[in-house]
C-alpha positions as CSV (number, residue, x, y, z in Angstrom):
1,M,11.0,4.8,-70.5
2,K,11.4,1.7,-72.8
3,Y,14.8,0.0,-72.9
4,A,15.2,-2.1,-76.0
5,F,18.1,-4.4,-76.6
6,P,19.9,-5.5,-79.9
7,D,18.5,-8.2,-82.1
8,N,19.5,-11.7,-81.1
9,F,20.4,-10.6,-77.6
10,W,21.1,-13.6,-75.3
11,W,18.5,-13.8,-72.6
12,G,19.0,-16.7,-70.1
13,S,20.5,-17.9,-66.8
14,A,23.4,-19.8,-65.5
15,S,24.0,-22.8,-63.3
16,S,26.6,-25.5,-62.7
17,A,26.7,-29.3,-62.7
18,L,27.7,-29.7,-59.0
19,Q,25.0,-27.3,-57.8
20,T,22.1,-28.9,-59.6
21,E,22.8,-32.5,-60.6
22,G,23.5,-34.2,-57.3
23,A,26.2,-36.5,-56.2
24,R,27.1,-39.5,-58.5
25,E,30.1,-41.6,-59.4
26,G,33.3,-39.5,-59.4
27,E,34.2,-37.8,-56.1
28,T,34.9,-34.1,-56.2
29,T,36.7,-32.0,-53.6
30,W,33.3,-30.9,-52.4
31,D,32.1,-34.5,-51.8
32,Y,35.3,-35.3,-49.9
33,W,35.3,-32.1,-47.8
34,F,31.7,-32.4,-46.8
35,A,32.1,-36.0,-45.7
36,R,34.9,-34.9,-43.3
37,E,33.7,-31.5,-42.2
38,P,30.0,-31.1,-42.6
39,N,30.1,-28.4,-39.9
40,R,31.6,-26.1,-42.5
41,F,28.4,-26.2,-44.5
42,H,25.2,-24.3,-43.7
43,N,22.8,-26.5,-41.7
44,G,25.1,-29.4,-42.6
45,V,23.7,-29.6,-46.1
46,G,26.1,-30.9,-48.7
47,P,26.4,-31.3,-52.4
48,Q,24.2,-34.4,-52.5
49,Q,21.1,-32.3,-51.9
50,T,20.7,-30.3,-55.1
51,S,17.8,-29.3,-57.4
52,T,17.8,-32.8,-58.9
53,F,18.5,-31.7,-62.5
54,Y,20.0,-35.1,-63.1
55,Q,16.5,-36.6,-62.7
56,N,14.4,-33.7,-63.9
57,W,16.4,-32.3,-66.8
58,K,13.7,-32.6,-69.4
59,T,11.0,-30.9,-67.4
60,D,13.5,-28.2,-66.2
61,I,14.4,-27.4,-69.8
62,Q,10.6,-27.0,-70.4
63,L,10.6,-24.5,-67.6
64,L,13.6,-22.7,-69.3
65,K,11.5,-22.5,-72.4
66,Q,8.5,-21.2,-70.4
67,L,10.8,-18.4,-69.1
68,N,11.6,-17.5,-72.7
69,H,15.3,-18.4,-72.4
70,N,17.1,-18.4,-75.8
71,S,20.4,-19.5,-74.1
72,F,21.4,-21.3,-70.9
73,R,24.8,-21.8,-69.3
74,T,25.7,-24.9,-67.3
75,S,28.8,-27.0,-66.8
76,I,30.1,-30.5,-67.4
77,S,31.5,-32.2,-64.3
78,W,35.0,-33.4,-64.9
79,A,34.8,-35.8,-62.0
80,R,31.5,-37.3,-63.2
81,L,32.6,-37.6,-66.8
82,I,36.1,-39.0,-66.0
83,P,35.9,-40.2,-62.3
84,D,39.6,-40.4,-61.7
85,G,40.3,-37.3,-63.8
86,I,42.6,-39.1,-66.3
87,G,41.2,-42.5,-67.2
88,E,38.1,-44.0,-68.8
89,V,35.1,-41.9,-69.8
90,N,31.9,-42.8,-68.0
91,S,29.5,-43.6,-70.8
92,E,26.4,-43.0,-68.6
93,E,27.5,-39.4,-68.1
94,V,28.1,-39.0,-71.8
95,D,24.5,-40.1,-72.4
96,F,23.2,-37.7,-69.8
97,Y,25.1,-34.7,-71.2
98,N,24.1,-35.6,-74.8
99,Q,20.5,-35.7,-73.8
100,V,20.7,-32.3,-72.1
101,I,22.5,-30.7,-75.0
102,D,20.1,-32.2,-77.6
103,E,17.0,-31.2,-75.6
104,L,18.3,-27.6,-75.2
105,N,18.9,-27.3,-78.9
106,E,15.6,-28.9,-79.8
107,Q,13.8,-26.3,-77.6
108,G,15.7,-23.4,-79.3
109,I,17.8,-22.8,-76.2
110,T,21.5,-22.4,-77.1
111,P,23.7,-24.3,-74.7
112,F,26.7,-22.4,-73.2
113,I,29.0,-25.0,-71.6
114,T,31.6,-24.5,-68.9
115,L,34.3,-27.1,-68.4
116,F,35.3,-26.3,-64.9
117,H,33.1,-24.7,-62.2
118,F,34.9,-25.3,-58.9
119,D,34.5,-29.1,-59.0
120,M,38.0,-30.6,-59.0
121,P,38.1,-34.4,-59.1
122,M,39.4,-35.5,-55.8
123,A,41.8,-37.9,-57.5
124,M,43.4,-34.8,-59.1
125,Q,43.5,-32.9,-55.9
126,E,45.3,-35.8,-54.2
127,I,48.2,-35.2,-56.5
128,G,48.3,-31.5,-55.8
129,G,45.4,-30.1,-57.8
130,W,46.3,-26.9,-59.8
131,E,49.7,-26.8,-58.0
132,N,50.7,-29.8,-60.2
133,R,51.4,-29.4,-63.9
134,D,50.3,-33.0,-64.5
135,V,46.8,-31.8,-63.5
136,V,47.0,-29.0,-66.1
137,D,47.7,-31.7,-68.8
138,A,44.9,-33.9,-67.5
139,Y,42.5,-31.0,-67.7
140,A,43.6,-30.3,-71.3
141,R,42.9,-33.9,-72.2
142,Y,39.4,-33.7,-70.5
143,A,38.7,-30.5,-72.4
144,Q,39.6,-32.2,-75.7
145,I,37.4,-35.2,-74.9
146,C,34.5,-32.8,-74.3
147,F,35.1,-31.0,-77.6
148,E,35.2,-34.3,-79.4
149,L,32.0,-35.6,-77.7
150,F,29.8,-32.5,-77.8
151,G,31.6,-29.9,-80.0
152,D,29.3,-30.6,-83.0
153,R,26.3,-29.2,-81.0
154,V,27.8,-26.9,-78.5
155,L,29.0,-23.7,-80.1
156,H,29.9,-21.6,-77.0
157,W,32.5,-23.1,-74.7
158,F,34.1,-21.6,-71.5
159,T,37.2,-23.1,-70.0
160,F,36.6,-21.9,-66.4
161,N,34.0,-20.1,-64.3
162,E,35.5,-17.5,-61.9
163,P,39.0,-19.0,-61.8
164,I,40.0,-16.5,-59.1
165,V,37.5,-18.0,-56.6
166,P,39.3,-21.3,-56.1
167,V,42.5,-19.3,-55.7
168,E,41.0,-17.1,-53.0
169,G,38.9,-19.8,-51.4
170,G,41.3,-22.7,-51.5
171,Y,44.7,-21.0,-51.1
172,L,44.2,-17.5,-49.4
173,Y,41.0,-17.2,-47.3
174,D,40.0,-20.7,-46.3
175,F,36.5,-21.0,-47.7
176,H,37.1,-23.8,-50.2
177,Y,39.0,-27.1,-49.9
178,P,42.0,-27.6,-49.5
179,N,41.8,-24.7,-47.0
180,V,45.4,-23.6,-47.6
181,V,46.5,-20.0,-46.6
182,D,49.7,-19.4,-48.6
183,F,50.1,-16.7,-51.2
184,R,52.9,-18.4,-53.1
185,R,50.9,-21.5,-53.5
186,A,47.9,-19.4,-54.5
187,A,49.9,-17.7,-57.2
188,T,51.0,-21.1,-58.5
189,V,47.4,-22.2,-58.6
190,A,46.4,-19.1,-60.5
191,Y,49.3,-19.4,-62.9
192,H,48.6,-23.1,-63.7
193,T,44.9,-22.3,-64.2
194,V,45.9,-19.8,-66.9
195,L,48.1,-22.5,-68.5
196,A,45.3,-25.0,-68.3
197,H,42.9,-22.5,-70.0
198,A,45.5,-21.8,-72.7
199,K,45.9,-25.5,-73.4
200,A,42.2,-26.0,-73.7
201,V,42.0,-23.1,-76.2
202,Q,44.8,-24.6,-78.2
203,A,43.0,-27.9,-78.4
204,Y,39.8,-26.2,-79.5
205,R,41.6,-24.3,-82.2
206,A,43.4,-27.4,-83.4
207,G,40.0,-29.2,-83.7
208,H,38.7,-26.5,-86.1
209,Y,35.3,-26.6,-84.4
210,A,32.5,-24.4,-85.7
211,G,31.9,-22.5,-82.5
212,E,33.9,-20.3,-80.1
213,I,35.7,-20.6,-76.9
214,G,36.1,-18.2,-73.9
215,I,36.2,-17.9,-70.2
216,V,33.9,-16.6,-67.5
217,L,35.5,-14.1,-65.1
218,N,34.0,-12.5,-62.0
219,L,35.1,-8.9,-62.5
220,T,34.9,-6.8,-59.4
221,P,35.7,-3.1,-60.1
222,S,38.1,-1.6,-57.6
223,Y,37.0,1.8,-56.5
224,P,39.4,4.0,-54.5
225,R,38.1,5.8,-51.4
226,S,39.4,9.1,-52.8
227,Q,41.6,10.4,-55.6
228,N,44.5,10.7,-53.1
229,P,47.5,8.9,-54.8
230,A,47.8,6.4,-51.9
231,D,44.1,5.3,-52.3
232,V,44.4,5.2,-56.1
233,K,47.5,3.0,-55.9
234,A,45.8,0.7,-53.4
235,A,42.9,0.2,-55.8
236,H,45.2,-0.3,-58.7
237,I,47.0,-3.2,-56.9
238,A,43.7,-4.7,-55.9
239,D,42.6,-4.6,-59.5
240,L,45.9,-6.2,-60.6
241,M,45.5,-9.1,-58.2
242,F,41.8,-9.9,-58.4
243,N,40.8,-8.8,-61.9
244,R,43.8,-8.3,-64.2
245,S,45.6,-11.5,-63.1
246,F,43.2,-13.4,-65.3
247,L,41.7,-10.6,-67.6
248,D,45.0,-9.6,-69.2
249,P,46.3,-13.1,-70.1
250,V,43.0,-14.1,-71.7
251,L,42.4,-10.9,-73.6
252,R,46.0,-9.7,-74.2
253,G,47.9,-12.9,-74.0
254,E,50.3,-11.6,-71.3
255,Y,50.4,-10.6,-67.7
256,P,50.4,-7.0,-66.6
257,A,54.1,-5.9,-66.2
258,D,53.5,-4.1,-63.0
259,L,51.8,-7.2,-61.4
260,V,54.9,-9.3,-62.4
261,A,57.2,-6.6,-61.0
262,L,55.3,-6.4,-57.8
263,L,55.3,-10.1,-57.1
264,K,58.9,-10.5,-58.2
265,S,60.0,-7.7,-55.7
266,Y,58.4,-9.8,-52.9
267,D,59.7,-13.1,-54.2
268,Q,56.2,-14.4,-54.8
269,L,56.3,-15.3,-58.5
270,P,55.4,-18.9,-59.3
271,A,57.9,-21.1,-61.2
272,C,57.8,-20.6,-64.9
273,K,59.1,-22.4,-67.9
274,P,60.5,-20.7,-71.0
275,E,57.7,-22.0,-73.3
276,D,54.9,-20.7,-70.9
277,G,54.9,-17.2,-72.5
278,F,54.1,-18.7,-75.9
279,L,51.4,-20.9,-74.5
280,I,49.7,-18.0,-72.6
281,A,49.7,-15.9,-75.8
282,E,47.9,-18.8,-77.5
283,G,45.1,-18.6,-74.9
284,K,43.4,-15.4,-76.2
285,I,39.6,-15.9,-76.3
286,D,36.7,-15.4,-78.6
287,L,34.1,-14.5,-76.0
288,L,34.3,-13.2,-72.4
289,G,31.7,-14.0,-69.8
290,V,31.4,-11.4,-67.1
291,N,30.0,-12.2,-63.7
292,Y,29.1,-9.1,-61.7
293,Y,27.7,-9.1,-58.2
294,Q,29.4,-6.3,-56.2
295,P,32.1,-3.6,-56.3
296,R,35.4,-3.6,-54.3
297,R,35.9,-0.5,-52.2
298,V,39.5,0.1,-51.4
299,K,41.6,2.5,-49.4
300,C,45.3,2.7,-48.5
301,R,46.4,0.9,-45.4
302,D,46.1,2.9,-42.2
303,S,48.8,0.9,-40.4
304,A,52.1,-0.6,-41.3
305,V,52.4,-4.3,-42.2
306,N,54.1,-6.5,-39.7
307,P,57.2,-7.6,-41.5
308,Q,56.9,-11.0,-39.9
309,A,53.4,-11.6,-41.2
310,P,52.9,-13.9,-44.2
311,F,52.6,-12.1,-47.5
312,M,49.0,-11.4,-48.5
313,P,47.2,-9.0,-50.9
314,E,46.1,-7.0,-47.9
315,W,49.7,-5.8,-47.4
316,F,48.8,-3.2,-50.0
317,F,45.2,-2.1,-49.3
318,D,42.3,-2.1,-46.8
319,S,38.6,-2.5,-47.5
320,Y,36.5,0.6,-47.3
321,E,32.8,0.9,-46.6
322,M,31.3,3.7,-48.6
323,P,28.9,5.7,-46.5
324,G,25.3,5.4,-47.7
325,R,25.9,2.3,-49.7
326,K,23.0,0.0,-50.7
327,M,23.3,-3.5,-49.3
328,N,22.0,-7.0,-49.8
329,P,22.0,-7.8,-46.0
330,Y,21.5,-11.5,-46.6
331,R,24.7,-11.9,-48.6
332,G,26.6,-9.0,-47.1
333,W,27.3,-7.5,-50.5
334,E,27.0,-4.0,-51.7
335,I,24.5,-3.5,-54.6
336,Y,26.0,-1.0,-57.0
337,E,24.4,-1.1,-60.4
338,P,26.7,1.3,-62.2
339,G,29.5,-1.2,-61.7
340,I,28.2,-3.3,-64.6
341,Y,28.5,-0.2,-66.9
342,D,32.0,0.6,-65.6
343,I,33.2,-2.9,-66.4
344,L,31.9,-2.7,-70.0
345,V,33.5,0.7,-70.5
346,N,36.8,-0.5,-69.2
347,L,36.6,-3.5,-71.6
348,R,35.7,-1.1,-74.5
349,D,38.4,1.5,-73.8
350,N,41.3,-0.6,-72.5
351,Y,40.9,-4.1,-74.0
352,G,39.7,-3.5,-77.6
353,N,36.0,-3.8,-76.9
354,P,35.9,-7.7,-76.9
355,R,32.8,-9.7,-77.6
356,C,31.3,-10.3,-74.1
357,F,28.1,-10.9,-72.2
358,I,26.9,-10.7,-68.6
359,S,27.2,-14.4,-67.7
360,E,26.0,-14.0,-64.1
361,N,24.3,-11.3,-62.0
362,G,22.0,-12.1,-59.2
363,M,20.6,-11.4,-55.7
364,G,20.4,-14.1,-53.0
365,V,17.7,-13.6,-50.3
366,E,17.2,-15.6,-47.2
367,N,13.8,-17.1,-46.2
368,E,12.0,-16.0,-49.3
369,Q,8.9,-18.0,-48.3
370,R,7.8,-15.0,-46.2
371,F,7.1,-13.2,-49.5
372,I,4.6,-15.8,-50.7
373,E,1.3,-14.3,-52.0
374,N,-1.4,-16.5,-53.4
375,G,1.1,-19.4,-53.6
376,Q,3.8,-17.5,-55.4
377,I,6.9,-15.6,-54.2
378,N,6.5,-11.9,-55.0
379,D,10.2,-11.1,-55.3
380,H,9.8,-7.5,-56.3
381,Y,13.3,-6.8,-54.9
382,R,14.8,-9.1,-57.5
383,I,12.8,-7.5,-60.3
384,E,14.1,-4.1,-59.2
385,F,17.7,-5.5,-58.9
386,I,17.6,-6.9,-62.5
387,S,15.9,-3.8,-64.1
388,E,18.4,-1.4,-62.5
389,H,21.4,-3.5,-63.7
390,L,19.8,-3.8,-67.1
391,T,19.4,0.0,-67.3
392,W,23.1,0.5,-66.8
393,L,23.9,-2.4,-69.2
394,H,21.7,-0.7,-71.8
395,K,23.6,2.5,-71.3
396,G,26.9,0.7,-72.0
397,I,25.5,-1.0,-75.2
398,S,24.1,2.4,-76.4
399,E,27.7,3.8,-76.0
400,G,29.2,1.1,-78.1
401,C,30.1,-1.6,-75.6
402,N,30.1,-5.0,-77.3
403,C,27.9,-6.8,-74.9
404,L,25.8,-9.6,-76.5
405,G,23.6,-10.8,-73.6
406,Y,22.5,-11.1,-70.0
407,H,22.3,-14.3,-68.0
408,M,21.0,-14.3,-64.5
409,W,22.1,-16.4,-61.6
410,T,20.2,-18.6,-61.5
411,F,17.3,-20.6,-63.1
412,I,16.1,-22.4,-60.0
413,D,17.0,-22.2,-56.3
414,N,20.1,-24.4,-56.1
415,W,22.7,-25.6,-53.6
416,S,25.4,-23.0,-53.1
417,W,28.8,-24.2,-52.0
418,C,29.2,-23.8,-48.2
419,N,25.9,-21.8,-48.0
420,A,23.7,-24.6,-49.2
421,Y,20.1,-23.1,-49.5
422,K,20.6,-20.3,-47.1
423,N,20.1,-17.7,-49.8
424,R,17.8,-18.3,-52.8
425,Y,18.7,-16.9,-56.2
426,G,16.3,-18.6,-58.6
427,F,13.6,-17.4,-61.0
428,I,11.9,-20.6,-59.8
429,Q,11.2,-21.6,-56.2
430,L,12.3,-25.1,-55.2
431,D,10.5,-26.9,-52.4
432,L,13.2,-29.1,-51.0
433,E,10.8,-31.6,-49.5
434,T,8.6,-32.2,-52.6
435,Q,11.0,-30.9,-55.3
436,Q,8.0,-28.9,-56.6
437,R,9.0,-26.0,-58.9
438,T,7.0,-22.7,-58.8
439,I,7.8,-19.7,-61.0
440,K,8.4,-16.5,-58.9
441,K,7.2,-13.1,-60.0
442,S,10.8,-12.3,-61.2
443,G,10.6,-15.3,-63.5
444,E,7.4,-14.0,-65.1
445,W,9.0,-10.5,-65.4
446,F,12.1,-11.9,-67.0
447,A,10.1,-14.1,-69.4
448,A,8.2,-11.0,-70.6
449,T,11.4,-9.0,-70.9
450,A,13.1,-11.8,-73.0
451,L,10.0,-12.2,-75.2
452,N,9.8,-8.5,-75.9
453,N,13.6,-8.0,-76.0
454,S,12.9,-4.9,-73.9
455,F,11.4,-3.7,-70.7
456,E,9.8,-0.4,-69.4
457,K,10.6,1.6,-66.4
458,E,9.3,4.8,-65.0
């Protein structure tokens, strides 16, 4: 069967500044944390050892062209552009990003630019990071500077990538710096991130730029174990906390009333100002990026909560392992292709069918070198992963979902936060010793799919 996609469909991939460019002037929280606790990073490999995009951007963009990308998402590093977060702009970094943006456009590859992809300037973290409203204002200034510098050639902007992840990692579950475990502080970080997003959207609108502005959210559908009301309620609360806490503000301009009521009943609401509601309403977006990797399986708790335990989301639900589930054993994530369809249908039916695209979807595999055949990685498993997800994406589009494209994570094997190079995600194999780039079988398959705007499957 042939699966054809709409004209002008966005075919591409996604990456980030910190994971590809390498360490330079302007310390991020990742640079700081790695210097002090390298043991928290896989094989002690930190953010200095990346895929050297800073040195090889021109040839890498040629490879994007070879993969028939018509679009590519990456990020600007706040800490590299403005090393202290609030002061002078680094002219060398302006030159670098200008060159990248100009080369992408010259090659017919539309740049999609993210303003914040987990890389808080350490100088901003030292004054409280997203807990501090001064950092919200500093971010808004940074965003406006980016619009002024690059907004004539970048027509697709994204304020944040996966803003729930720094909340979870840095303030709930201890897998990002500053390694805090405190729900109230986590709620404040999430709330101030929404305010920062809205301020950036305000600045973009005020500048009357020709393009559009959005946000990239990792949406993880919450599936109840059963239709028992207790399981359904548990899944609803998980959805409120991990999806709708960002989805509703950016699409509806307000928070879900039941989320606000729940947090208020447990005295966990962050401090608000009277004018915040107006600001949040101003933050409604033009374009939503959807990152989808895995579902969330949820059941009601089997045991009572210790009343002396600190407040956490898990007060309301437990995780559930669905029997017979398909797994990516290297990442520990369930592979559930219909989830991408369910997300699109939810957006269509409950959020007015916003303009959206799949901004990340991917499969990380450990020790891919064992699949080398005649000098090339035969990653048939990745081709199957993509084609199955695209089948469900196609179904959603055929049923009226307003999805405009599909970007894979990622273009080239890159450094991945605490996991370094443990799992490889790229269309292109990177030899860390020689920095040689070799297109994998999945890259060839994707290039053909993008060229034909379709693929065939038995």
